[in-house]
C-alpha positions in Angstrom: -23.5 -33.0 -34.1 -20.6 -35.0 -36.9 -19.2 -37.8 -35.7 -15.3 -37.9 -36.2 -12.6 -40.6 -35.8 -9.9 -40.5 -32.8 -7.4 -40.7 -35.9 -9.6 -37.5 -37.5 -9.0 -35.4 -34.2 -4.9 -36.3 -33.6 -4.4 -34.6 -36.8 -5.7 -31.0 -34.8 -2.6 -29.3 -33.9 -3.7 -27.1 -30.8 -1.6 -25.4 -28.8 -1.7 -22.5 -26.3 -0.8 -19.1 -27.2 -0.6 -15.3 -25.8 -2.2 -12.9 -27.3 0.4 -10.3 -27.8 -1.8 -7.6 -29.8 -5.7 -7.3 -30.8 -6.9 -4.3 -33.2 -10.1 -4.0 -35.6 -9.5 -4.5 -38.9 -10.2 -1.0 -41.0 -13.3 -1.5 -42.7 -14.7 -4.7 -41.5 -17.1 -4.7 -38.9 -16.3 -8.1 -37.6 -12.6 -8.7 -37.9 -10.5 -8.1 -35.4 -6.8 -8.9 -36.2 -4.6 -10.8 -33.3 -1.0 -11.0 -33.1 0.0 -14.0 -31.0 3.1 -15.7 -29.7 2.9 -19.4 -30.2 6.3 -20.3 -29.0 7.7 -20.0 -32.6 9.9 -17.4 -33.8 7.4 -14.9 -35.2 4.0 -14.0 -34.0 1.1 -15.4 -35.5 -1.5 -13.3 -37.5 -4.7 -14.7 -36.9 -7.7 -13.1 -38.0 -10.8 -13.8 -35.8 -14.5 -12.6 -36.1 -15.5 -11.3 -33.1 -15.2 -7.4 -33.1 -19.2 -7.7 -32.3 -18.1 -9.7 -29.1 -15.3 -7.3 -28.2 -15.7 -3.2 -28.1 -12.6 -3.2 -27.4 -10.1 -5.7 -28.5 -7.4 -4.3 -26.3 -8.9 -6.1 -23.6 -7.7 -9.7 -25.0 -4.3 -8.6 -24.8 -2.3 -10.7 -22.5 -4.8 -13.6 -22.2 -3.9 -17.1 -23.2 -5.8 -19.0 -25.9 -5.9 -22.4 -27.7 -5.0 -21.8 -31.1 -6.0 -24.4 -34.3 -2.2 -23.9 -36.0 -2.3 -26.3 -38.5 -5.2 -25.0 -40.5 -4.1 -23.6 -44.1 -3.4 -19.9 -44.6 -6.4 -17.9 -45.2 -7.1 -14.6 -47.0 -9.5 -12.3 -45.6 -9.9 -8.8 -46.7 -6.4 -9.3 -48.0 -4.6 -10.1 -44.5 -3.5 -13.6 -44.2 -4.4 -15.9 -40.9 -2.3 -18.1 -40.3 -4.6 -20.6 -37.4 -7.8 -19.9 -35.9 -8.2 -19.3 -32.0 -11.5 -21.0 -30.5 -13.8 -19.8 -28.2 -16.4 -21.2 -26.1 -19.8 -19.8 -27.8 -23.5 -19.7 -26.8 -26.7 -18.2 -27.9 -25.8 -14.7 -27.3 -22.2 -14.9 -25.7 -18.3 -15.9 -26.7 -15.5 -16.2 -24.5 -12.4 -17.1 -24.5 -11.1 -20.2 -23.0 -8.0 -20.0 -21.0 -5.5 -22.7 -18.9 -6.5 -21.8 -15.0 -2.2 -20.8 -14.9 -0.3 -19.3 -17.0 1.7 -22.5 -19.1 4.5 -21.7 -22.1 3.6 -20.5 -25.4 3.2 -23.4 -27.5 2.1 -26.0 -25.4 -0.1 -28.8 -27.0 -3.3 -29.5 -26.2 -4.7 -32.7 -26.7 
């Protein structure tokens, strides 16, 4: 495991957002396009390579998830991705990490 300093960690802007929609990206086996409400004026489009773990992406709709919000925009398969959803990942699983109760979108994770 690579260690980082506390100051490096403080640079990460992790916020809770609600998944508004989730759909597989056409002609991409691994990608799901998520629209996420982070409490901003407009929802964020985030692409996530999790399709092999979610045969039906609609099960993600309504979940509150942590999002690394201050990553630079990245273009994948011609679509812009504005952040990264954080997941718990093990040898043969991937799952969302959710707050124990509903909280306001945009709430900071510290």
